[in-house]
N, C-alpha and C positions, 0 to 999 in steps of 0.2 A: 648781590647775586649776579653772576654772568648769564649770558644767553646760552652758553654751551656747557655741557657736563660730559665728562669722560667716565664711563663706568668700567671699573677694573675688577673682575672676580679673582679671588686668590684662595689658594690652599697650599700652605707651606712655601711661601714665596719671600721668606725673610731676607734672602740674599739679594733679591731683585726689587723689592717694593720701594725702598727709598730712592734708588737711582732712577727708576721709571717715573716716579712722581716728580722728582726734580727736573728730569728731562722734559716732561710735559709742561711744567710750570715755566720753563725757560723759553718756550715757543713764543713767537711774535703774535699770538692770539691769546686773549684772556679767557681762561676756562676754569671751571670748578672740576673737582675730581671726587668721585665716590668709589671707595674701595668696599667691595662686598666680600667679606671674609667668611669662608666655610668652617669657622671655628678651628683654625690652624693650630696644631700643637707646637709649632716652632717659634711662636711669638710674633708672627706677622702683624697681628692687630696691635700689639704693644708698640711696634715701630711706627705704625700709622698714627696712633694716639699722640706720640711725641711730636710728629710732624704737624698735627692739628693744632698743637699749642702755639706753633710759630706761624701758621698760615691758615687763615679762615677759608681759603679756597679748598682745603682738603677736608673731606667728610668720610665717615666710616660707619658701615653697618655690619655687625657680627651676627651670623646665623647660629642657631642653637646646635646644629649638627651638620655634618657633611652630607649634602643631598645631590651634589652635582652642579654642572655648569648652568643648565637650563633654569632650575629653581632659583639659583643665585641671581641670574640676570633678571628674572621676573621680579624679584624683590627690588633690585636696583632700578628697573624701569618704573615700578610703582612709585618709588621714592621720588624719582626725577619728574615724573608726570605730575605728582602732587605739588612739586615746587614750581612748576610752570616754565621749565626750560623750553627753548625753541629748537635746540639741536642736541642730539644725544649720540655719543660715540661709544662703541664697545671695543675693547682691546685687551690683549694679554699683558701680564706683568713682566714677561721674561725677555722683552726686547725683540721677539720674533716679528713684531709689528713695529715698523720704524716710526717713532713719534713725529718726526718732521713731516711725514705724509699727512698728518692731521690738518695742516695749514691748507694744502691744496684740496683736500676732501671737503673741508668746511666751505671753502670758496665755491665749490661746485653746488653745494646745497644753498648757500646764501644767495648765489646768482641765479637760483631756480633752474639749474641745468639738470637736476634730478631731485627725486624725493628721498632716495636711498642710494648711498655710495658705498661700493664694496672695494676695500683694499685688496686687489687681486694678484695672486701669485701666477696666474696663467693668462692674463690679458694679452701680453706680448711675449709669447713663448713661456718656457718654464723658468721662473725667476726665484729659485730656491738655493740657499747656501747651507752647506754642512749637513744635509740630509743624506743618509745612506740610500742607495739605489732602490732598495725594497720599499722604503717609506715613500719615495717619489712615485713609484709605480702604484702603491696603494692610494695615495692622494689623487693622482691624476685619474686613476681608474674609478675612484669614488665620484669624482666630478663628472666623468662621462656617464656613469651609471645614473646619477641623479638627473642629469639633463635628459637622458633617454626616457626615464620613467615619468618625469614630471613635465617635460617640455620647457622648463625654466631657462630663459635665454641669458644665462650667466656662466662665464667660463670657470668661475671658482665658487660654486654654490655652497661649499662647506666652509668658506672663509669666516673667520671670527673677528676680523677687523672691518667694522662697518659703521657708517654714519647715517643717522636718520633725522629727517624732520620729525619732531615729536608727534605731529599730526598722524603720521603713519602708524606709530605705536598705539596712539589713542584709538585708532580704527580697528585694531586687532583684538580678538578675545584672548588675552594673554593667559587667562586661567585655563583655557582649553589646550594650550600648547604644553603637553606633558613630557616631552622628551627631556632627558637629563644630560645627554652628551652633545656631540657635534650635530646630531640630527636637529637639535633645537635651532641652530643657525640656518639650516636648510628650510625649516618650516617657516621661520620669520620671512625669509626672502620669498618663498613660495606664496604665502598668503598675501603678502604685500603686492606681489605681481598679479595674483588673481583679482585683487581689488582695483587694479588699474594704475597703481603707483609706478612712477618711472624709476628704473634702476640703471645706474651707471657704474662702470668699473674704473678704478684708478690703479694703474700698474705699480706694484711695490716690489721690493726685493725682500723676500722672507728669509730670515736667518734663524736657524735652529738655536734653541736656548743653549747658553753656556753654563748657567748655574741652575740648580734645581732639577727635578725629575719631570718627565713628560707624564701627562694625565691620560694618554691613550691606553685603552685596554680592549680586550675582546668583547666585553659587554657593550661598550660604546659603538664598536664596529657592527655588532649584531643588531643593535637598536636602529642604526642608520639603514642597514640593508633591508630589514623587514618593515621597519616603521614607515619608511618613505613609500613603500608600495601601499601600505594601509592608508596613509595620508592621501595619496593620489586617488585611491578608490573612493574614499569618503568625499573627496572634493567633487566627484562626479555626481553625487546624489544629495549632498548637504552643503551647498556652497556657503550657507550662512554659518556653518560650524568650522572651527579650526582645531587641528590636532597638534 
């Protein structure tokens, strides 16, 4: 077993999952990979099972039904923490998160420069490719909104490309983080920050997916808008609780 695990949640990523796994395994750092599949009807899990036959670094967890990003990650985190990894990274399957950035992000954690490293789209300007202007405005606006409400000192608080020392995740009450969409990413950073963990950002170039469909929808946006206010409110009175 390696000291690093990459957790990749999937739903209908049959076109992307084999290339992203191969790209991660080709990096000059040795990692394990856990794919957490939300019972994709397109055969994503079957592709991963075939890769597992050829490489022991690849693992798979198939959920009974589609419940969203947050619950999938919680399952993946539990699995990784039980295995005793030192570092855990979360990333998407669609190549919007550049695999090569994992090397530098891991170095930052390994050299104790941070406890949590965010692959940031906005650390050095707006570093996004192939997004329509409306999507950029939505994302940048969401980041500003989150920072205003929570005080979180991160330029890209909604980012889903993040590396953790697993001690950070062990300290959080993952069962109490009930968000299903991108608000889950915000909550993880927020509660880690509230506990005094050091957060660093590593600038990446985010490229919109070429294959497959985006998982963004109105319910995810609504959850983030109203859920973050509720999370901040509860943090003022129940610091031992996490939402």
